[in-house]
N, C-alpha and C positions, 0 to 999 in steps of 0.2 A: 844911791844905787846907780851904777853905770851899766847900760845895756848896749851891746854891740850887735850889729847885724849887717848883712850885705846890702848894698844899695846899687842903683844904676850908675851913679857917678862916683862911687867910692863907698867906703863903709858908712853905715848909719851909726851915730853915737848919740845915745840919750843919757843925759844926766838928770836923774829923776824923770820928770815927764817932758823936759825940754830937749829938743833936738839941737845939738851943737856940732861944730866941726872940731878938728883936733886943736887948732889954735884957741878956739873958744873954750874947749875943755881945760886946756892948760891955764888960761886966764882965770876961769872959775875956780880951779883948784888952788891957784895962787891967792885968790881973794879969800877963800876959805882958810888957807894957811895963815894969812895975815890976821884973821879973826880968831886964831887959836884953835881951830877945829881939829887938827891932828891929835891933840891931847885927849879928845873925847869922841872922835868919830872913827868908825871903821868903814871903809868903802867896800861895797859888795859889787862884784863884777860878774855879769851874766852875759853869755855869748850865744847868739842865735846860730843855728846850723848854717853852714855855708860862709861864715865869716872867716877870712884868711887868718891863719895862726899868727902871722906877723903883726896884724893889727892888734890882736889880743895882747901880744907881747909888748908892743909899743905903748899901749894904754897902761898895762901893768907897770912898766918901767916908769912912766910918767907919774902915776899915783904914788909909787914907792919913793921916787925921787923927790916928791913934794913933802915927804915925811909922814904920809898916811899909812895906816895898817890896811891890808888888803885881804879880802876873802873871796875866793872863786866859788860861786854858788851853783855852778853847773851850766849846762847848755840847754837852750830851748830847742828841742829837736822835734820835728814832726814825726808822728807815729809811722812806723814802717807799713807799707802796704800789706794787707792780709795775704798770707801764702795761699796759693791755690793748688789743689792737687790735680794731677793729670790722670785721673782714673778713667 
């Protein structure tokens, strides 16, 4: 599973529980591909609220380009603030 989120110095990318940068993610995906993982693995991509859409697209294209199947599992969104009435 890959989880994307906004960070202070750029996007946060987690592969499983490991924090990686984009080149690190690419290297890990390449390593998994060399081990034959695309034939048996589907990558799940979850995006936290506030993550730039371009980052999600870039990671999606990387995953698909390495030959993996990809499933978008939705976004981690914080619950909206409770509505208050002005009575």
